[in-house]
Phi, psi and omega in degrees: 000141181234134177230161179266135177280186188295349184257356185087004178283138178292135177226142175245108180299146182241349176234140176228146187235133171251107182224132178295148183294332178292334172292311176301321179295321178295316180300311178303318179295328179287326173299311178299323185266359174088358187268000183299337183293346185262001185232151181231160177265132180251100179298333180289319176275341182065043178201165178283145175224149175290133185236154176285148178309130174098355176283000000 
C-alpha cells in the first residue's frame, strides 16, 4: 500500500497500529496536561494503564 505524506510524496508504511479513537483522544489530553509519562497502552485490555517508570 502506498499513501502520500503531507508534502505529496509517496510513502509505503511498514508499521500499522490498531488503537481505538477514544484512546488517541485520551493520549492527546494526557500529552497536553503532562501526565502521559505515567501511562502505557495495554493492548490486551484496550486501555491506558499506569505503568512503572521504564515500562
